[in-house]
N, C-alpha and C positions, 0 to 999 in steps of 0.2 A: 207483383214485380214488373219493372219497366222493360219493355222490349226495344227500347231506343238503341240505335247502333251508335257506338263511339266513334266520333269523326277523328280523322288523322290530323296532325298539325299542318300548318301552311308554311310555305317559303316563297321567297321572291325568286322567279324565274329569271335569273340573270340580272345584271345590273339595269335597274329601270323596267324590268319586266313584270309581268302580271303576278298576282299573288295566287298561288295554286297549292293543292294538296302535295305533300312531299313524296306521294306516289301517285302516278298517273294511270291511264288505261290505254292499252294498245288495242284498237279495235278491228285490227285485220281480220283475226280469227273468228270474230263474232259472225262474219257472213262469207268468209273467203278463206281459201288455201288449206284448210284443215277438214275437209269432208263436208258432208251435208249438215245443214243448220235447222234447228227446231226454232222457229221464229218467235213464238211465245216465251220460250225460256231465255233467249237472247235478249229479248226486250225487257224482261224481268231483270236480268243481269245489269243491263244498262241503267235501269232505275236504281239499282244498288249503288252505282257509283256516286250518285249525287247524295244518298244517304249516309254513305260512308266519308264523304268529303274528298273523294277521288275526283278531282274538277279538271285535270288536264286530260282531254279526250283526243287521241291521236289516230288519224286515218291517213290516206293517200289516194289520188286519183287512179293509181294502178290496181289497187286492191278490188279484184273482180272486175276490172275494166270500168271503173266508175260506180259500180253496184254498192260498194260499201259505203261511199259517200251518200248515196240516195238512201241506203239503209237507215243511216243515222239521222238523216234529215228530220223526221218526226220527233225523235228524242231531242235533237238540238232544239227545234222550235219550242218545245215544252219547258226547256231548262236553260234558254239562251243566256239569261243573266246569272246563271250559276257556274258555267263550264267555261273553260279556256279552250277553244277548238284549234286544233292543229291539223293541217293537211299538207301534201307535198306534190311536187311536180318533178318531172325529169325522165321518166319512162313513157315513151310515146307508145300508144297502143291504138289499134284500129278495129272498129266493129266488124268491117268486112273481112279482116284477116286476123283471127284470134291468136295466131302464132307469131305475129309480128312484134318485135320489141326492138326499140332503139332509145339511145340516150339523147335528150334534146336539152340544151341550155340556153339556145339562142333566143335573143329578146323576143322575136315575133312569135316563137313557140310559147315562151312563159306567159305572154300577154293573152294568148289563146287559152292556154291552161287554166289560168286563174279565173277566167270568165266561166269556163265549164265547171269548175269546182265550186264557184259561187252558186251556179244555176243548180247544181245537183243538191248541194247542201241547202239550198233556199235561204241563204243569208245574204246580207249586204256586206259583211266585212269578215274576213278570216283573221283570227287572233294572232296565229303564228304559222307562217308559210316557209316550208323547207324546200331547199334544192335536195331532192331525193337521192340522186347520184351526180357525180362530177363527170362532165365531158371535157377532157384536157384540151380538146381542139377549140374551144371556145373560151376566150379569156375570162377569168373571174370577175374583172372590173366591168365587163359587158353585161354578165348575168346578174351579178349583185346590184349594179347600177340600175337595171331594169326592175328588179325587185324593190329598190328604194323608190323608183317612180310609183310603184303600186302603193307604197306607204302614203306618199304625198297625195295620191289620187283618193286615199280612203278606202283601198279595196283590201288591204291587209294592214295589221298593226305592228307586227314583230317579224324579223327575219330569223330563219333558222338554216343550218346546212346538216347534211347527213353524210357519214363516212368520208370525212375530210381529214386531211393531215394537219399537223400543227401549223405548217408553213402556210397551207391553204387557208386556214382558219384566220391567221394574221393578215394575209393579203386581203381577204374578203372584208374583215373587220376594219381595215384602213378605208374602205370605200363607204360602208355604212355599218353601224353597230349591230352585231350579230347577238341575238338574244340567247339561243341554245344550239347545240350540237347534239345530234342524235347519231348513235352508232352502236353496235353490239357490244356488250359489256357484261361479263358475268364470270362465275368461278371457272367456266369452261373457255372464255374468250376475253384476254386481257391485252390484245395487241394495241388497243387504243391509248394504252399507258406510254406507248414508245413516244409520242409527240403531241397528240391531240389533246389529251388530258392536261398536260403542263400548260399548253398554250390557252386552253380555256380557262384554267384557274388565273393565269396571268392577266387575262383580259377581262375578267369578270363575267364570262359566258357560263351559263348552266349547261350541265351535260344531262342528256336524256337517254339512258341505256335502254336499247331494244332487246328483246329476248334475253332478259335477265334471269330467266328460268331455263336457258338452254333449250328453248322450244319444246319445253316439258320434260326433256330427258332428266334434268336435275330433280324432278319431282318424283321420278319412279312411274310416271304415266304409261311409259313404253320402254322396252329395253332393246328392241330391234325394229325399226321403222318398217322394213320389208315384210315382217311377220305380223307386227301387232297393229298397223295402221291400214286404213283404206287406200285403195288404189288411187283415189282422188287426192290424198294427202301428200303435199309437196315435199315433206320431210323424207320421203323415200329417196330422193335425189341429193340429200345432203350428206357427204361423205363420212362424217363421224357418227352418224346414227344407224349404220347397217352392217352386217357381217362382223369381221374380225375387229373393225373399229369400235363397233358398238359393244362388244364384248369386253374389249380392253378398257373402254371409257366407263363402263358400268362399275368396273372393279375399283375405279378411283373414288367412288362415292362412299366408302366406308366411313371416313371421318365426318362427313356431312350428316350420315344417319346417327353416329354416335353422339354428336353435339345435339341433333334434334330430339334424341331420347333424354338427354340431360336437361333440356329446357322445357320438356313436355310440349314440343313444337312439331311441325311437320319439316319434312326436308326442304319443301318449297319456302316455308318461312325463314329457315336458316340462310338458304341461298339469297333470298331477297334482303335480309338483314345485312348480309356481307356487302351487297351491292350498296345499300343505303349508307353504310359506314365508310365507303370510298370517299364520301363528302369530308369527313375528318381526316382521312389519310392523305387526300390531296388538296384540301383547302379549297373547295369549290361546292356549288349547289348541285346536287344529284336527284333527280326524279325519274326513277325507273318506270317503265310502262309495260308492266306484264299484262298479258291478255287471258281472258277466259271466257267461256260460254255459260258458266254457272255462277249463280249468286253466292253459293256456299264458298266457292273458291275465291271469288272476289273479296268476301269478307276476310277469308283466311289470309289472303295476300296483304290486305290493309293492315291486319294485326301484326305483321312482321315489322311495321314501321316502330313498334313499341318494344321490340327486342334488341338488346345491346349484347353484342359477343365480347368475350374477354381477349385479352391479348394472347392468352394461350390457345384460345379457340381459333383466333385469327391465324395463329401460326400453323395450326394443324391443316388449315384450308389452303394456305400459301401455296404449296407446291402443285396443287391440281392442275391449274392451267398449263403449266409447262410440260405436263405428261399426257395431254389430250392427243388422241390419234385421229388424224383426219382434219381437213380444212373446213372452215364455216361453210364455204360453198364450193362447188366443183371447179368454178371460174372465179377466181379472187380478184381478177382484174378491175372490178367495179368497187372494190373495197380501198379503204385508206392504206391498209397495210400492203395492198397490191401495188399501190403507186410508191411506197417506201422501199419495197424489196429490191 
């Protein structure tokens, strides 16, 4: 019997973008944010991405203050011709002041940030370079114009934006084609459907949902972050995952578990299948980037790309987001919906 892993199908990431697996990999948690990491297990999980055809690998300079990019560098070097590498700028951090955080979109900062990411990742070019968060004080034309200069200089191939409104996406796209928009999108978080999704569909921009599993809450991995997770896990400060909010939100998952049982699947797979089917619902390319530290979970997630939910099942899941208690972050000012409210 063959032990070969079935690879997921591929899609074009936006108009003229690279060909990638229809599900990507969010690398933040492999070495940052969710407590201590077992390095050997994490590296084995990274190897499984290539085996499964999960070729869009996503990081950012702020994850571990650059450490996540450095952690990925050996993997990138070994598989450079097989993966599409995405990273981001926008959160300024300082080695001498771990608590410092500022949003920087100015041209001088962007130029410094890309050089630092190229160095940490040990690559000559970044396939997809995102503005991680928007600083409204800096005109988009300046920021995107600088990013387009980096394309001409051969330092990046494609441009992306994260947590932007539909109007901001249209404004940026008029300066230089945007390949992908990355924002939170899941059964628990659908505020991007207000404007960003429609604009992306109209412009031929791909959508890359981060936290498509509600940071693990939709999978049942934890029920209350303050009780179930380590003190170094940043989910403890996210409003919807602790106390009364967590209890109320856990009760919303009954339809998810029912549908999973009917499919002989996990709750995670049904949640991911729902996100994948947003492509048909909204008429655009959707490549979610769930993250995990375990090979078994990565393969489980990839298998979700082969699940199709019925209209009746989708209807059962439809009301969930509107009933979620608590915001995505304690401070929503850096999100697209924060600028739309």
